[in-house]
N, CA, C, O and CB atoms as a CASP TS submission, in Angstrom:
PFRMAT TS
TARGET T0000
AUTHOR 0000-0000-0000
METHOD Language model
MODEL 1
PARENT N/A
ATOM      1  N   MET     1     -15.313  86.624  22.398  1.00  0.00           N
ATOM      2  CA  MET     1     -14.341  85.725  22.981  1.00  0.00           C
ATOM      3  C   MET     1     -14.899  84.303  22.928  1.00  0.00           C
ATOM      4  O   MET     1     -16.075  84.081  23.217  1.00  0.00           O
ATOM      5  CB  MET     1     -13.998  86.142  24.436  1.00  0.00           C
ATOM      6  N   ALA     2     -14.055  83.349  22.560  1.00  0.00           N
ATOM      7  CA  ALA     2     -14.471  81.956  22.450  1.00  0.00           C
ATOM      8  C   ALA     2     -14.674  81.354  23.841  1.00  0.00           C
ATOM      9  O   ALA     2     -14.055  81.770  24.821  1.00  0.00           O
ATOM     10  CB  ALA     2     -13.431  81.140  21.653  1.00  0.00           C
ATOM     11  N   GLU     3     -15.546  80.378  23.888  1.00  0.00           N
ATOM     12  CA  GLU     3     -15.790  79.665  25.142  1.00  0.00           C
ATOM     13  C   GLU     3     -14.579  78.816  25.481  1.00  0.00           C
ATOM     14  O   GLU     3     -13.952  78.268  24.574  1.00  0.00           O
ATOM     15  CB  GLU     3     -17.063  78.787  25.048  1.00  0.00           C
ATOM     16  N   PRO     4     -14.222  78.685  26.767  1.00  0.00           N
ATOM     17  CA  PRO     4     -13.084  77.840  27.138  1.00  0.00           C
ATOM     18  C   PRO     4     -13.288  76.406  26.666  1.00  0.00           C
ATOM     19  O   PRO     4     -14.416  75.923  26.573  1.00  0.00           O
ATOM     20  CB  PRO     4     -12.869  77.867  28.654  1.00  0.00           C
ATOM     21  N   VAL     5     -12.202  75.750  26.376  1.00  0.00           N
ATOM     22  CA  VAL     5     -12.245  74.367  25.904  1.00  0.00           C
ATOM     23  C   VAL     5     -11.824  73.456  27.038  1.00  0.00           C
ATOM     24  O   VAL     5     -10.839  73.722  27.727  1.00  0.00           O
ATOM     25  CB  VAL     5     -11.332  74.161  24.659  1.00  0.00           C
ATOM     26  N   VAL     6     -12.570  72.382  27.230  1.00  0.00           N
ATOM     27  CA  VAL     6     -12.229  71.378  28.219  1.00  0.00           C
ATOM     28  C   VAL     6     -11.696  70.175  27.468  1.00  0.00           C
ATOM     29  O   VAL     6     -12.341  69.677  26.545  1.00  0.00           O
ATOM     30  CB  VAL     6     -13.457  71.001  29.113  1.00  0.00           C
ATOM     31  N   LEU     7     -10.523  69.706  27.858  1.00  0.00           N
ATOM     32  CA  LEU     7      -9.914  68.546  27.231  1.00  0.00           C
ATOM     33  C   LEU     7     -10.264  67.290  28.020  1.00  0.00           C
ATOM     34  O   LEU     7     -10.540  67.373  29.217  1.00  0.00           O
ATOM     35  CB  LEU     7      -8.387  68.719  27.132  1.00  0.00           C
ATOM     36  N   PRO     8     -10.256  66.120  27.365  1.00  0.00           N
ATOM     37  CA  PRO     8     -10.596  64.889  28.078  1.00  0.00           C
ATOM     38  C   PRO     8      -9.741  64.646  29.311  1.00  0.00           C
ATOM     39  O   PRO     8     -10.243  64.134  30.312  1.00  0.00           O
ATOM     40  CB  PRO     8     -10.468  63.723  27.153  1.00  0.00           C
ATOM     41  N   ASP     9      -8.465  64.998  29.264  1.00  0.00           N
ATOM     42  CA  ASP     9      -7.606  64.802  30.430  1.00  0.00           C
ATOM     43  C   ASP     9      -8.063  65.642  31.619  1.00  0.00           C
ATOM     44  O   ASP     9      -7.800  65.283  32.767  1.00  0.00           O
ATOM     45  CB  ASP     9      -6.163  65.142  30.080  1.00  0.00           C
ATOM     46  N   GLN    10      -8.740  66.747  31.359  1.00  0.00           N
ATOM     47  CA  GLN    10      -9.247  67.601  32.428  1.00  0.00           C
ATOM     48  C   GLN    10     -10.607  67.117  32.913  1.00  0.00           C
ATOM     49  O   GLN    10     -11.115  67.603  33.923  1.00  0.00           O
ATOM     50  CB  GLN    10      -9.341  69.052  31.954  1.00  0.00           C
ATOM     51  N   ALA    11     -11.193  66.175  32.207  1.00  0.00           N
ATOM     52  CA  ALA    11     -12.563  65.788  32.476  1.00  0.00           C
ATOM     53  C   ALA    11     -12.678  64.502  33.276  1.00  0.00           C
ATOM     54  O   ALA    11     -13.692  63.810  33.182  1.00  0.00           O
ATOM     55  CB  ALA    11     -13.300  65.642  31.196  1.00  0.00           C
ATOM     56  N   ARG    12     -11.685  64.174  34.043  1.00  0.00           N
ATOM     57  CA  ARG    12     -11.730  62.952  34.842  1.00  0.00           C
ATOM     58  C   ARG    12     -12.478  63.244  36.152  1.00  0.00           C
ATOM     59  O   ARG    12     -12.040  64.061  36.962  1.00  0.00           O
ATOM     60  CB  ARG    12     -10.282  62.414  35.128  1.00  0.00           C
ATOM     61  N   GLY    13     -13.584  62.577  36.336  1.00  0.00           N
ATOM     62  CA  GLY    13     -14.381  62.779  37.535  1.00  0.00           C
ATOM     63  C   GLY    13     -15.353  63.932  37.377  1.00  0.00           C
ATOM     64  O   GLY    13     -15.174  64.792  36.515  1.00  0.00           O
ATOM     65  N   ASP    14     -16.366  63.948  38.199  1.00  0.00           N
ATOM     66  CA  ASP    14     -17.418  64.952  38.090  1.00  0.00           C
ATOM     67  C   ASP    14     -16.930  66.368  38.364  1.00  0.00           C
ATOM     68  O   ASP    14     -17.440  67.317  37.769  1.00  0.00           O
ATOM     69  CB  ASP    14     -18.530  64.620  39.035  1.00  0.00           C
ATOM     70  N   GLU    15     -15.966  66.526  39.238  1.00  0.00           N
ATOM     71  CA  GLU    15     -15.544  67.861  39.631  1.00  0.00           C
ATOM     72  C   GLU    15     -14.271  68.321  38.928  1.00  0.00           C
ATOM     73  O   GLU    15     -13.937  69.504  38.977  1.00  0.00           O
ATOM     74  CB  GLU    15     -15.340  67.906  41.112  1.00  0.00           C
ATOM     75  N   ALA    16     -13.555  67.407  38.274  1.00  0.00           N
ATOM     76  CA  ALA    16     -12.251  67.744  37.692  1.00  0.00           C
ATOM     77  C   ALA    16     -12.396  68.712  36.528  1.00  0.00           C
ATOM     78  O   ALA    16     -13.305  68.576  35.708  1.00  0.00           O
ATOM     79  CB  ALA    16     -11.530  66.479  37.227  1.00  0.00           C
ATOM     80  N   GLY    17     -11.506  69.680  36.458  1.00  0.00           N
ATOM     81  CA  GLY    17     -11.430  70.585  35.323  1.00  0.00           C
ATOM     82  C   GLY    17     -12.672  71.407  35.063  1.00  0.00           C
ATOM     83  O   GLY    17     -12.856  71.901  33.951  1.00  0.00           O
ATOM     84  N   GLY    18     -13.523  71.566  36.048  1.00  0.00           N
ATOM     85  CA  GLY    18     -14.717  72.363  35.839  1.00  0.00           C
ATOM     86  C   GLY    18     -15.786  71.668  35.021  1.00  0.00           C
ATOM     87  O   GLY    18     -16.735  72.312  34.573  1.00  0.00           O
ATOM     88  N   VAL    19     -15.650  70.368  34.818  1.00  0.00           N
ATOM     89  CA  VAL    19     -16.601  69.626  33.999  1.00  0.00           C
ATOM     90  C   VAL    19     -18.001  69.661  34.594  1.00  0.00           C
ATOM     91  O   VAL    19     -18.989  69.664  33.859  1.00  0.00           O
ATOM     92  CB  VAL    19     -16.143  68.186  33.837  1.00  0.00           C
ATOM     93  N   ALA    20     -18.090  69.689  35.895  1.00  0.00           N
ATOM     94  CA  ALA    20     -19.404  69.668  36.539  1.00  0.00           C
ATOM     95  C   ALA    20     -20.291  70.805  36.044  1.00  0.00           C
ATOM     96  O   ALA    20     -21.481  70.606  35.800  1.00  0.00           O
ATOM     97  CB  ALA    20     -19.251  69.753  38.054  1.00  0.00           C
ATOM     98  N   ALA    21     -19.722  71.977  35.898  1.00  0.00           N
ATOM     99  CA  ALA    21     -20.508  73.132  35.436  1.00  0.00           C
ATOM    100  C   ALA    21     -20.979  72.939  33.999  1.00  0.00           C
ATOM    101  O   ALA    21     -22.120  73.263  33.671  1.00  0.00           O
ATOM    102  CB  ALA    21     -19.681  74.425  35.546  1.00  0.00           C
ATOM    103  N   TYR    22     -20.107  72.414  33.142  1.00  0.00           N
ATOM    104  CA  TYR    22     -20.489  72.158  31.750  1.00  0.00           C
ATOM    105  C   TYR    22     -21.589  71.109  31.669  1.00  0.00           C
ATOM    106  O   TYR    22     -22.532  71.248  30.890  1.00  0.00           O
ATOM    107  CB  TYR    22     -19.272  71.707  30.933  1.00  0.00           C
ATOM    108  N   VAL    23     -21.465  70.055  32.477  1.00  0.00           N
ATOM    109  CA  VAL    23     -22.450  68.971  32.492  1.00  0.00           C
ATOM    110  C   VAL    23     -23.804  69.491  32.952  1.00  0.00           C
ATOM    111  O   VAL    23     -24.829  69.192  32.339  1.00  0.00           O
ATOM    112  CB  VAL    23     -21.983  67.823  33.406  1.00  0.00           C
ATOM    113  N   ARG    24     -23.808  70.266  34.025  1.00  0.00           N
ATOM    114  CA  ARG    24     -25.069  70.836  34.519  1.00  0.00           C
ATOM    115  C   ARG    24     -25.709  71.737  33.472  1.00  0.00           C
ATOM    116  O   ARG    24     -26.911  71.649  33.221  1.00  0.00           O
ATOM    117  CB  ARG    24     -24.833  71.626  35.817  1.00  0.00           C
ATOM    118  N   ARG    25     -24.909  72.600  32.863  1.00  0.00           N
ATOM    119  CA  ARG    25     -25.447  73.535  31.877  1.00  0.00           C
ATOM    120  C   ARG    25     -26.020  72.802  30.667  1.00  0.00           C
ATOM    121  O   ARG    25     -27.058  73.192  30.131  1.00  0.00           O
ATOM    122  CB  ARG    25     -24.361  74.512  31.430  1.00  0.00           C
ATOM    123  N   ALA    26     -25.334  71.732  30.240  1.00  0.00           N
ATOM    124  CA  ALA    26     -25.791  70.982  29.067  1.00  0.00           C
ATOM    125  C   ALA    26     -26.924  70.011  29.410  1.00  0.00           C
ATOM    126  O   ALA    26     -27.638  69.547  28.520  1.00  0.00           O
ATOM    127  CB  ALA    26     -24.624  70.215  28.452  1.00  0.00           C
ATOM    128  N   GLY    27     -27.087  69.708  30.692  1.00  0.00           N
ATOM    129  CA  GLY    27     -28.139  68.781  31.104  1.00  0.00           C
ATOM    130  C   GLY    27     -27.853  67.348  30.706  1.00  0.00           C
ATOM    131  O   GLY    27     -28.775  66.585  30.420  1.00  0.00           O
ATOM    132  N   ILE    28     -26.568  66.972  30.684  1.00  0.00           N
ATOM    133  CA  ILE    28     -26.175  65.603  30.327  1.00  0.00           C
ATOM    134  C   ILE    28     -25.269  65.048  31.410  1.00  0.00           C
ATOM    135  O   ILE    28     -24.858  65.773  32.316  1.00  0.00           O
ATOM    136  CB  ILE    28     -25.463  65.562  28.944  1.00  0.00           C
ATOM    137  N   ASP    29     -24.954  63.747  31.317  1.00  0.00           N
ATOM    138  CA  ASP    29     -24.059  63.154  32.299  1.00  0.00           C
ATOM    139  C   ASP    29     -22.600  63.325  31.867  1.00  0.00           C
ATOM    140  O   ASP    29     -22.312  63.652  30.715  1.00  0.00           O
ATOM    141  CB  ASP    29     -24.391  61.664  32.498  1.00  0.00           C
ATOM    142  N   THR    30     -21.691  63.096  32.811  1.00  0.00           N
ATOM    143  CA  THR    30     -20.262  63.303  32.559  1.00  0.00           C
ATOM    144  C   THR    30     -19.759  62.420  31.433  1.00  0.00           C
ATOM    145  O   THR    30     -18.976  62.883  30.603  1.00  0.00           O
ATOM    146  CB  THR    30     -19.457  63.033  33.820  1.00  0.00           C
ATOM    147  N   ALA    31     -20.183  61.159  31.374  1.00  0.00           N
ATOM    148  CA  ALA    31     -19.716  60.244  30.332  1.00  0.00           C
ATOM    149  C   ALA    31     -20.105  60.740  28.936  1.00  0.00           C
ATOM    150  O   ALA    31     -19.301  60.667  28.006  1.00  0.00           O
ATOM    151  CB  ALA    31     -20.286  58.838  30.568  1.00  0.00           C
ATOM    152  N   THR    32     -21.315  61.236  28.789  1.00  0.00           N
ATOM    153  CA  THR    32     -21.766  61.764  27.497  1.00  0.00           C
ATOM    154  C   THR    32     -20.968  63.002  27.125  1.00  0.00           C
ATOM    155  O   THR    32     -20.575  63.169  25.970  1.00  0.00           O
ATOM    156  CB  THR    32     -23.271  62.094  27.535  1.00  0.00           C
ATOM    157  N   PHE    33     -20.730  63.868  28.097  1.00  0.00           N
ATOM    158  CA  PHE    33     -19.962  65.090  27.850  1.00  0.00           C
ATOM    159  C   PHE    33     -18.542  64.764  27.407  1.00  0.00           C
ATOM    160  O   PHE    33     -18.068  65.297  26.404  1.00  0.00           O
ATOM    161  CB  PHE    33     -19.931  65.968  29.108  1.00  0.00           C
ATOM    162  N   THR    34     -17.859  63.893  28.143  1.00  0.00           N
ATOM    163  CA  THR    34     -16.470  63.594  27.803  1.00  0.00           C
ATOM    164  C   THR    34     -16.358  62.794  26.513  1.00  0.00           C
ATOM    165  O   THR    34     -15.347  62.904  25.821  1.00  0.00           O
ATOM    166  CB  THR    34     -15.808  62.835  28.935  1.00  0.00           C
ATOM    167  N   ALA    35     -17.356  61.997  26.168  1.00  0.00           N
ATOM    168  CA  ALA    35     -17.323  61.256  24.898  1.00  0.00           C
ATOM    169  C   ALA    35     -17.313  62.216  23.716  1.00  0.00           C
ATOM    170  O   ALA    35     -16.732  61.911  22.675  1.00  0.00           O
ATOM    171  CB  ALA    35     -18.531  60.300  24.792  1.00  0.00           C
ATOM    172  N   ALA    36     -17.944  63.361  23.867  1.00  0.00           N
ATOM    173  CA  ALA    36     -17.982  64.351  22.790  1.00  0.00           C
ATOM    174  C   ALA    36     -16.626  65.028  22.594  1.00  0.00           C
ATOM    175  O   ALA    36     -16.421  65.699  21.582  1.00  0.00           O
ATOM    176  CB  ALA    36     -19.048  65.403  23.082  1.00  0.00           C
ATOM    177  N   LEU    37     -15.697  64.868  23.536  1.00  0.00           N
ATOM    178  CA  LEU    37     -14.375  65.477  23.437  1.00  0.00           C
ATOM    179  C   LEU    37     -13.384  64.598  22.672  1.00  0.00           C
ATOM    180  O   LEU    37     -12.258  65.021  22.412  1.00  0.00           O
ATOM    181  CB  LEU    37     -13.837  65.767  24.823  1.00  0.00           C
ATOM    182  N   GLU    38     -13.782  63.413  22.321  1.00  0.00           N
ATOM    183  CA  GLU    38     -12.898  62.481  21.620  1.00  0.00           C
ATOM    184  C   GLU    38     -13.131  62.568  20.122  1.00  0.00           C
ATOM    185  O   GLU    38     -14.229  62.944  19.714  1.00  0.00           O
ATOM    186  CB  GLU    38     -13.119  61.038  22.112  1.00  0.00           C
ATOM    187  N   PRO    39     -12.173  62.247  19.296  1.00  0.00           N
ATOM    188  CA  PRO    39     -10.806  61.896  19.642  1.00  0.00           C
ATOM    189  C   PRO    39      -9.979  63.148  19.902  1.00  0.00           C
ATOM    190  O   PRO    39     -10.341  64.244  19.473  1.00  0.00           O
ATOM    191  CB  PRO    39     -10.171  61.060  18.531  1.00  0.00           C
ATOM    192  N   GLN    40      -8.875  62.977  20.602  1.00  0.00           N
ATOM    193  CA  GLN    40      -8.011  64.109  20.914  1.00  0.00           C
ATOM    194  C   GLN    40      -7.120  64.435  19.715  1.00  0.00           C
ATOM    195  O   GLN    40      -6.773  63.557  18.925  1.00  0.00           O
ATOM    196  CB  GLN    40      -7.152  63.812  22.163  1.00  0.00           C
ATOM    197  N   LEU    41      -6.768  65.684  19.600  1.00  0.00           N
ATOM    198  CA  LEU    41      -5.813  66.120  18.589  1.00  0.00           C
ATOM    199  C   LEU    41      -4.424  65.861  19.158  1.00  0.00           C
ATOM    200  O   LEU    41      -4.033  66.469  20.155  1.00  0.00           O
ATOM    201  CB  LEU    41      -6.015  67.642  18.203  1.00  0.00           C
ATOM    202  N   THR    42      -3.678  64.957  18.523  1.00  0.00           N
ATOM    203  CA  THR    42      -2.364  64.566  19.023  1.00  0.00           C
ATOM    204  C   THR    42      -1.257  65.164  18.151  1.00  0.00           C
ATOM    205  O   THR    42      -1.520  65.582  17.024  1.00  0.00           O
ATOM    206  CB  THR    42      -2.241  63.032  19.069  1.00  0.00           C
ATOM    207  N   PRO    43      -0.033  65.208  18.655  1.00  0.00           N
ATOM    208  CA  PRO    43       1.070  65.675  17.825  1.00  0.00           C
ATOM    209  C   PRO    43       1.214  64.868  16.530  1.00  0.00           C
ATOM    210  O   PRO    43       1.529  65.431  15.482  1.00  0.00           O
ATOM    211  CB  PRO    43       2.361  65.615  18.611  1.00  0.00           C
ATOM    212  N   ALA    44       0.988  63.564  16.600  1.00  0.00           N
ATOM    213  CA  ALA    44       1.086  62.727  15.395  1.00  0.00           C
ATOM    214  C   ALA    44       0.034  63.128  14.364  1.00  0.00           C
ATOM    215  O   ALA    44       0.325  63.197  13.170  1.00  0.00           O
ATOM    216  CB  ALA    44       0.927  61.237  15.758  1.00  0.00           C
ATOM    217  N   THR    45      -1.181  63.390  14.823  1.00  0.00           N
ATOM    218  CA  THR    45      -2.244  63.816  13.911  1.00  0.00           C
ATOM    219  C   THR    45      -1.901  65.161  13.286  1.00  0.00           C
ATOM    220  O   THR    45      -2.091  65.352  12.085  1.00  0.00           O
ATOM    221  CB  THR    45      -3.593  63.900  14.648  1.00  0.00           C
ATOM    222  N   VAL    46      -1.400  66.088  14.084  1.00  0.00           N
ATOM    223  CA  VAL    46      -1.029  67.404  13.572  1.00  0.00           C
ATOM    224  C   VAL    46       0.023  67.258  12.483  1.00  0.00           C
ATOM    225  O   VAL    46      -0.123  67.832  11.404  1.00  0.00           O
ATOM    226  CB  VAL    46      -0.508  68.309  14.709  1.00  0.00           C
ATOM    227  N   GLY    47       1.075  66.503  12.748  1.00  0.00           N
ATOM    228  CA  GLY    47       2.140  66.311  11.773  1.00  0.00           C
ATOM    229  C   GLY    47       1.647  65.690  10.485  1.00  0.00           C
ATOM    230  O   GLY    47       1.996  66.144   9.395  1.00  0.00           O
ATOM    231  N   THR    48       0.842  64.661  10.607  1.00  0.00           N
ATOM    232  CA  THR    48       0.302  63.981   9.426  1.00  0.00           C
ATOM    233  C   THR    48      -0.580  64.906   8.616  1.00  0.00           C
ATOM    234  O   THR    48      -0.455  64.970   7.393  1.00  0.00           O
ATOM    235  CB  THR    48      -0.487  62.743   9.835  1.00  0.00           C
ATOM    236  N   GLU    49      -1.468  65.623   9.282  1.00  0.00           N
ATOM    237  CA  GLU    49      -2.421  66.477   8.579  1.00  0.00           C
ATOM    238  C   GLU    49      -1.764  67.705   7.950  1.00  0.00           C
ATOM    239  O   GLU    49      -2.169  68.138   6.871  1.00  0.00           O
ATOM    240  CB  GLU    49      -3.507  66.917   9.529  1.00  0.00           C
ATOM    241  N   ILE    50      -0.760  68.267   8.613  1.00  0.00           N
ATOM    242  CA  ILE    50      -0.070  69.425   8.056  1.00  0.00           C
ATOM    243  C   ILE    50       0.740  69.020   6.826  1.00  0.00           C
ATOM    244  O   ILE    50       0.857  69.798   5.878  1.00  0.00           O
ATOM    245  CB  ILE    50       0.846  70.071   9.115  1.00  0.00           C
ATOM    246  N   ALA    51       1.296  67.815   6.834  1.00  0.00           N
ATOM    247  CA  ALA    51       2.101  67.344   5.705  1.00  0.00           C
ATOM    248  C   ALA    51       1.240  66.899   4.524  1.00  0.00           C
ATOM    249  O   ALA    51       1.715  66.901   3.389  1.00  0.00           O
ATOM    250  CB  ALA    51       2.992  66.196   6.148  1.00  0.00           C
ATOM    251  N   ARG    52       0.004  66.525   4.763  1.00  0.00           N
ATOM    252  CA  ARG    52      -0.855  65.974   3.708  1.00  0.00           C
ATOM    253  C   ARG    52      -1.006  66.902   2.505  1.00  0.00           C
ATOM    254  O   ARG    52      -0.833  66.426   1.383  1.00  0.00           O
ATOM    255  CB  ARG    52      -2.218  65.668   4.271  1.00  0.00           C
ATOM    256  N   PRO    53      -1.315  68.182   2.655  1.00  0.00           N
ATOM    257  CA  PRO    53      -1.440  69.034   1.461  1.00  0.00           C
ATOM    258  C   PRO    53      -0.118  69.179   0.704  1.00  0.00           C
ATOM    259  O   PRO    53      -0.112  69.381  -0.511  1.00  0.00           O
ATOM    260  CB  PRO    53      -1.951  70.414   1.859  1.00  0.00           C
ATOM    261  N   CYS    54       0.980  69.077   1.415  1.00  0.00           N
ATOM    262  CA  CYS    54       2.291  69.185   0.768  1.00  0.00           C
ATOM    263  C   CYS    54       2.579  67.958  -0.101  1.00  0.00           C
ATOM    264  O   CYS    54       3.248  68.071  -1.128  1.00  0.00           O
ATOM    265  CB  CYS    54       3.399  69.356   1.825  1.00  0.00           C
ATOM    266  N   ARG    55       2.086  66.807   0.299  1.00  0.00           N
ATOM    267  CA  ARG    55       2.295  65.567  -0.455  1.00  0.00           C
ATOM    268  C   ARG    55       1.328  65.440  -1.611  1.00  0.00           C
ATOM    269  O   ARG    55       1.584  64.681  -2.546  1.00  0.00           O
ATOM    270  CB  ARG    55       2.157  64.365   0.456  1.00  0.00           C
ATOM    271  N   ASP    56       0.232  66.159  -1.572  1.00  0.00           N
ATOM    272  CA  ASP    56      -0.802  66.065  -2.606  1.00  0.00           C
ATOM    273  C   ASP    56      -0.328  66.783  -3.863  1.00  0.00           C
ATOM    274  O   ASP    56      -0.473  68.000  -3.983  1.00  0.00           O
ATOM    275  CB  ASP    56      -2.148  66.666  -2.106  1.00  0.00           C
ATOM    276  N   THR    57       0.246  66.018  -4.808  1.00  0.00           N
ATOM    277  CA  THR    57       0.796  66.620  -6.030  1.00  0.00           C
ATOM    278  C   THR    57      -0.300  67.143  -6.951  1.00  0.00           C
ATOM    279  O   THR    57      -0.022  67.948  -7.840  1.00  0.00           O
ATOM    280  CB  THR    57       1.652  65.605  -6.779  1.00  0.00           C
ATOM    281  N   GLY    58      -1.529  66.704  -6.757  1.00  0.00           N
ATOM    282  CA  GLY    58      -2.637  67.187  -7.575  1.00  0.00           C
ATOM    283  C   GLY    58      -3.183  68.519  -7.094  1.00  0.00           C
ATOM    284  O   GLY    58      -4.071  69.089  -7.728  1.00  0.00           O
ATOM    285  N   ASN    59      -2.669  69.015  -5.995  1.00  0.00           N
ATOM    286  CA  ASN    59      -3.162  70.264  -5.408  1.00  0.00           C
ATOM    287  C   ASN    59      -2.412  71.443  -6.026  1.00  0.00           C
ATOM    288  O   ASN    59      -1.360  71.841  -5.527  1.00  0.00           O
ATOM    289  CB  ASN    59      -2.994  70.256  -3.857  1.00  0.00           C
ATOM    290  N   GLN    60      -2.946  71.995  -7.101  1.00  0.00           N
ATOM    291  CA  GLN    60      -2.296  73.103  -7.805  1.00  0.00           C
ATOM    292  C   GLN    60      -2.954  74.438  -7.472  1.00  0.00           C
ATOM    293  O   GLN    60      -2.559  75.472  -8.011  1.00  0.00           O
ATOM    294  CB  GLN    60      -2.335  72.867  -9.316  1.00  0.00           C
ATOM    295  N   ASP    61      -3.938  74.428  -6.601  1.00  0.00           N
ATOM    296  CA  ASP    61      -4.647  75.657  -6.245  1.00  0.00           C
ATOM    297  C   ASP    61      -3.770  76.558  -5.393  1.00  0.00           C
ATOM    298  O   ASP    61      -2.736  76.141  -4.870  1.00  0.00           O
ATOM    299  CB  ASP    61      -5.947  75.333  -5.502  1.00  0.00           C
ATOM    300  N   GLU    62      -4.204  77.794  -5.267  1.00  0.00           N
ATOM    301  CA  GLU    62      -3.545  78.741  -4.367  1.00  0.00           C
ATOM    302  C   GLU    62      -3.610  78.182  -2.947  1.00  0.00           C
ATOM    303  O   GLU    62      -4.566  77.491  -2.596  1.00  0.00           O
ATOM    304  CB  GLU    62      -4.213  80.162  -4.445  1.00  0.00           C
ATOM    305  N   PRO    63      -2.605  78.477  -2.134  1.00  0.00           N
ATOM    306  CA  PRO    63      -2.701  78.055  -0.731  1.00  0.00           C
ATOM    307  C   PRO    63      -3.966  78.626  -0.103  1.00  0.00           C
ATOM    308  O   PRO    63      -4.324  79.777  -0.352  1.00  0.00           O
ATOM    309  CB  PRO    63      -1.450  78.505   0.069  1.00  0.00           C
ATOM    310  N   GLY    64      -4.625  77.839   0.692  1.00  0.00           N
ATOM    311  CA  GLY    64      -5.882  78.258   1.288  1.00  0.00           C
ATOM    312  C   GLY    64      -5.786  78.422   2.782  1.00  0.00           C
ATOM    313  O   GLY    64      -4.710  78.351   3.376  1.00  0.00           O
ATOM    314  N   ILE    65      -6.927  78.640   3.365  1.00  0.00           N
ATOM    315  CA  ILE    65      -7.047  78.744   4.815  1.00  0.00           C
ATOM    316  C   ILE    65      -7.665  77.440   5.289  1.00  0.00           C
ATOM    317  O   ILE    65      -8.685  76.994   4.764  1.00  0.00           O
ATOM    318  CB  ILE    65      -7.911  79.998   5.253  1.00  0.00           C
ATOM    319  N   TYR    66      -7.041  76.838   6.280  1.00  0.00           N
ATOM    320  CA  TYR    66      -7.470  75.539   6.771  1.00  0.00           C
ATOM    321  C   TYR    66      -7.816  75.601   8.252  1.00  0.00           C
ATOM    322  O   TYR    66      -7.360  76.476   8.988  1.00  0.00           O
ATOM    323  CB  TYR    66      -6.387  74.497   6.526  1.00  0.00           C
ATOM    324  N   GLU    67      -8.635  74.646   8.657  1.00  0.00           N
ATOM    325  CA  GLU    67      -8.932  74.454  10.068  1.00  0.00           C
ATOM    326  C   GLU    67      -8.476  73.054  10.428  1.00  0.00           C
ATOM    327  O   GLU    67      -8.805  72.094   9.731  1.00  0.00           O
ATOM    328  CB  GLU    67     -10.458  74.664  10.380  1.00  0.00           C
ATOM    329  N   LEU    68      -7.723  72.927  11.507  1.00  0.00           N
ATOM    330  CA  LEU    68      -7.250  71.632  11.971  1.00  0.00           C
ATOM    331  C   LEU    68      -8.010  71.268  13.231  1.00  0.00           C
ATOM    332  O   LEU    68      -7.944  71.972  14.238  1.00  0.00           O
ATOM    333  CB  LEU    68      -5.717  71.646  12.228  1.00  0.00           C
ATOM    334  N   THR    69      -8.725  70.173  13.164  1.00  0.00           N
ATOM    335  CA  THR    69      -9.462  69.660  14.321  1.00  0.00           C
ATOM    336  C   THR    69      -9.039  68.226  14.561  1.00  0.00           C
ATOM    337  O   THR    69      -8.207  67.690  13.828  1.00  0.00           O
ATOM    338  CB  THR    69     -11.005  69.757  14.106  1.00  0.00           C
ATOM    339  N   CYS    70      -9.596  67.607  15.567  1.00  0.00           N
ATOM    340  CA  CYS    70      -9.290  66.210  15.838  1.00  0.00           C
ATOM    341  C   CYS    70      -9.779  65.302  14.722  1.00  0.00           C
ATOM    342  O   CYS    70      -9.415  64.127  14.677  1.00  0.00           O
ATOM    343  CB  CYS    70      -9.904  65.786  17.156  1.00  0.00           C
ATOM    344  N   HIS    71     -10.598  65.828  13.822  1.00  0.00           N
ATOM    345  CA  HIS    71     -11.101  65.040  12.699  1.00  0.00           C
ATOM    346  C   HIS    71     -10.303  65.284  11.428  1.00  0.00           C
ATOM    347  O   HIS    71     -10.665  64.767  10.371  1.00  0.00           O
ATOM    348  CB  HIS    71     -12.562  65.354  12.454  1.00  0.00           C
ATOM    349  N   GLY    72      -9.230  66.057  11.501  1.00  0.00           N
ATOM    350  CA  GLY    72      -8.364  66.275  10.357  1.00  0.00           C
ATOM    351  C   GLY    72      -8.309  67.723   9.918  1.00  0.00           C
ATOM    352  O   GLY    72      -8.878  68.613  10.549  1.00  0.00           O
ATOM    353  N   LEU    73      -7.597  67.934   8.804  1.00  0.00           N
ATOM    354  CA  LEU    73      -7.408  69.252   8.220  1.00  0.00           C
ATOM    355  C   LEU    73      -8.467  69.485   7.169  1.00  0.00           C
ATOM    356  O   LEU    73      -8.668  68.640   6.296  1.00  0.00           O
ATOM    357  CB  LEU    73      -5.999  69.399   7.617  1.00  0.00           C
ATOM    358  N   HIS    74      -9.150  70.615   7.236  1.00  0.00           N
ATOM    359  CA  HIS    74     -10.244  70.915   6.322  1.00  0.00           C
ATOM    360  C   HIS    74     -10.084  72.329   5.780  1.00  0.00           C
ATOM    361  O   HIS    74      -9.850  73.276   6.532  1.00  0.00           O
ATOM    362  CB  HIS    74     -11.611  70.751   7.026  1.00  0.00           C
ATOM    363  N   ALA    75     -10.213  72.454   4.459  1.00  0.00           N
ATOM    364  CA  ALA    75     -10.152  73.779   3.844  1.00  0.00           C
ATOM    365  C   ALA    75     -11.402  74.548   4.219  1.00  0.00           C
ATOM    366  O   ALA    75     -12.504  74.000   4.215  1.00  0.00           O
ATOM    367  CB  ALA    75     -10.008  73.682   2.300  1.00  0.00           C
ATOM    368  N   LEU    76     -11.229  75.814   4.542  1.00  0.00           N
ATOM    369  CA  LEU    76     -12.376  76.672   4.843  1.00  0.00           C
ATOM    370  C   LEU    76     -12.792  77.390   3.575  1.00  0.00           C
ATOM    371  O   LEU    76     -11.953  77.785   2.765  1.00  0.00           O
ATOM    372  CB  LEU    76     -12.044  77.691   5.973  1.00  0.00           C
ATOM    373  N   ALA    77     -14.080  77.552   3.414  1.00  0.00           N
ATOM    374  CA  ALA    77     -14.597  78.206   2.215  1.00  0.00           C
ATOM    375  C   ALA    77     -14.351  79.691   2.233  1.00  0.00           C
ATOM    376  O   ALA    77     -14.727  80.391   1.293  1.00  0.00           O
ATOM    377  CB  ALA    77     -16.069  77.941   2.064  1.00  0.00           C
TER
END
């Protein structure tokens, strides 16, 4: 089972969203922890990234398996 994900909106303040436990376990401060959660994956990013392979006319390969993160869409090997 994957570890729960904490979003930046849940990470406001030391006690909000269970961030305190993550901060203690990682041995870092709240600001450092929440900075690692940026940038957020937004609906605009999802739409842009999902449409990108469709617009790429040079992409003649078989459809692949992709991972979508806040850093974009990436083909998995």
